[in-house]
MARVEXZA-429605 format. One record per residue (C-alpha): x negated, y negated, z negated; residue in one letter; residue number from 1. Coordinates in pm, 1 decimal. Example, Ala and Ser with C-alpha at 12.3 -4.5 7.8 and 13.67 -1.06 7.14 Angstrom:
((-1230.0 450.0 -780.0) 'A' 1)
((-1367.0 106.0 -714.0) 'S' 2)
This chain:
((5025.9 -1322.0 22902.8) 'M' 1)
((4766.4 -1548.8 23165.0) 'P' 2)
((4849.8 -1549.1 23501.7) 'V' 3)
((4616.2 -1351.2 23594.4) 'E' 4)
((4305.8 -1225.3 23332.9) 'Q' 5)
((4146.2 -1489.1 23171.7) 'G' 6)
((4362.7 -1789.7 23281.1) 'F' 7)
((4640.2 -1953.5 23133.1) 'Y' 8)
((4958.1 -2155.6 23284.7) 'T' 9)
((5057.1 -2522.1 23154.8) 'V' 10)
((5260.1 -2362.1 22957.9) 'K' 11)
((4989.7 -2119.9 22811.5) 'E' 12)
((4771.0 -2417.2 22741.9) 'A' 13)
((5043.5 -2630.9 22587.7) 'A' 14)
((5126.8 -2329.0 22336.3) 'A' 15)
((4714.5 -2229.2 22238.7) 'V' 16)
((4649.7 -2625.5 22180.6) 'L' 17)
((5013.1 -2711.6 22034.0) 'G' 18)
((5073.9 -3037.7 22228.8) 'I' 19)
((5339.7 -2991.9 22434.3) 'T' 20)
((5378.6 -2880.0 22784.7) 'E' 21)
((5422.3 -3268.9 22949.1) 'S' 22)
((5055.7 -3338.9 22783.5) 'T' 23)
((4880.4 -3064.8 22973.9) 'I' 24)
((5001.6 -3206.5 23206.2) 'R' 25)
((4896.6 -3512.0 23287.9) 'R' 26)
((4573.2 -3392.9 23139.7) 'A' 27)
((4558.6 -3272.0 23383.9) 'I' 28)
((4633.8 -3492.4 23634.2) 'Q' 29)
((4404.7 -3749.2 23453.1) 'N' 30)
((4072.6 -3532.3 23532.6) 'G' 31)
((4061.9 -3438.9 23168.9) 'A' 32)
((4117.7 -3033.6 23195.1) 'I' 33)
((4031.4 -2922.2 23523.8) 'R' 34)
((4292.4 -2642.5 23634.9) 'A' 35)
((4356.8 -2456.3 23942.0) 'D' 36)
((4684.7 -2495.8 24203.1) 'K' 37)
((4765.0 -2155.1 24289.1) 'F' 38)
((5088.9 -2244.1 24528.3) 'G' 39)
((5296.9 -2514.3 24531.4) 'A' 40)
((5374.8 -2590.4 24189.7) 'R' 41)
((5109.7 -2318.3 23958.6) 'L' 42)
((4877.6 -2458.4 23788.9) 'N' 43)
((4614.5 -2261.8 23605.8) 'T' 44)
((4274.0 -2356.6 23377.3) 'T' 45)
((3999.0 -2115.2 23202.1) 'T' 46)
((4029.7 -2074.5 22826.7) 'P' 47)
((3719.8 -2167.2 22795.4) 'A' 48)
((3807.4 -2525.1 22987.3) 'E' 49)
((4140.6 -2521.7 22710.6) 'V' 50)
((3875.6 -2468.5 22438.6) 'E' 51)
((3637.5 -2773.6 22533.4) 'R' 52)
((3915.1 -2984.2 22604.8) 'Y' 53)
((4011.2 -2884.7 22259.1) 'R' 54)
((3665.1 -3004.7 22074.9) 'Q' 55)
((3691.2 -3283.1 22284.3) 'E' 56)
((3966.6 -3454.3 22263.1) 'R' 57)
((4223.3 -3292.7 21960.4) 'L' 58)
((4132.6 -3441.3 21654.9) 'G' 59)
((4001.4 -3739.5 21802.6) 'R' 60)
((4345.0 -3931.4 21880.7) 'Q' 61)
((4428.7 -4187.3 21625.7) 'G' 62)
((4365.7 -4181.2 21248.4) 'W' 63)
((4055.4 -3947.0 21326.7) 'D' 64)
((3892.2 -4154.9 21573.0) 'K' 65)
((3925.3 -4477.7 21403.4) 'R' 66)
((3783.6 -4360.8 21130.1) 'R' 67)
((3455.2 -4242.0 21331.1) 'A' 68)
((3206.9 -4453.8 21205.3) 'P' 69)
((3103.4 -4487.2 21616.1) 'E' 70)
((3447.1 -4633.5 21654.5) 'Y' 71)
((3470.4 -5023.4 21793.9) 'R' 72)
((3789.2 -5133.3 21886.2) 'P' 73)
((3922.0 -5239.8 22195.8) 'S' 74)
((3986.4 -5638.7 22234.2) 'R' 75)
((4357.1 -5569.2 22232.2) 'G' 76)
((4355.7 -5348.4 21941.3) 'A' 77)
((4185.6 -5652.5 21771.1) 'R' 78)
((4405.4 -5972.7 21931.0) 'W' 79)
((4679.6 -5688.4 21774.3) 'A' 80)
((4541.7 -5775.4 21469.7) 'K' 81)
((4464.9 -6070.2 21407.6) 'E' 82)
((4836.0 -6100.5 21545.4) 'Y' 83)
((4977.2 -5931.2 21271.6) 'R' 84)
((4779.8 -6119.1 20965.1) 'A' 85)
((4872.8 -6468.9 21112.0) 'R' 86)
((5243.9 -6350.2 21118.7) 'K' 87)
((5242.5 -6206.9 20804.6) 'K' 88)
((5075.9 -6557.4 20633.6) 'M' 89)
((5333.8 -6700.7 20864.9) 'R' 90)
((5613.2 -6515.1 20681.9) 'S' 91)
((5464.8 -6586.4 20340.5) 'A' 92)
((5421.8 -6904.6 20377.2) 'Q' 93)
((5774.0 -6993.1 20463.4) 'R' 94)
((5895.9 -6768.5 20229.3) 'D' 95)
((5698.8 -6916.3 19952.6) 'G' 96)
((5446.9 -6644.0 19824.8) 'R' 97)
((5082.2 -6682.9 19827.1) 'D' 98)
((4904.2 -6384.3 20036.3) 'N' 99)
((4878.2 -6174.5 19694.4) 'S' 100)
((5287.7 -6147.3 19815.5) 'G' 101)
((5419.5 -6330.1 19390.1) 'R' 102)
((5655.3 -6574.3 19446.1) 'D' 103)
((5477.8 -6876.2 19385.9) 'N' 104)
((5834.8 -7099.0 19409.0) 'T' 105)
((5974.3 -6967.2 19040.9) 'T' 106)
((5864.3 -7200.8 18738.0) 'A' 107)
((5578.0 -7138.9 18487.0) 'S' 108)
((5678.5 -7043.9 18162.9) 'H' 109)
((5458.2 -7135.0 17920.4) 'D' 110)
């Protein structure tokens, strides 16, 4: 049950969204969820704010985010992808395979 009618605690908001309490606390700290503080430790937020967060943030992470047509990878993500491709190519060359993963070291059978 909400603390007061129309408010959720961090624990209740996490249960409604299906995420951890630490994720809710981090979102509050980063300003992604607006919350009011009661006393020294109790954060509360409205159901409307929880629903806004769900629509804006949840489902827009990971693969869902990267599949969106407007997604552009960051400079670091592009570098990481290129690095992994270079590393895979060097490993394949070292092991005697071509880029398709086929072994080039075996004798051909004619």
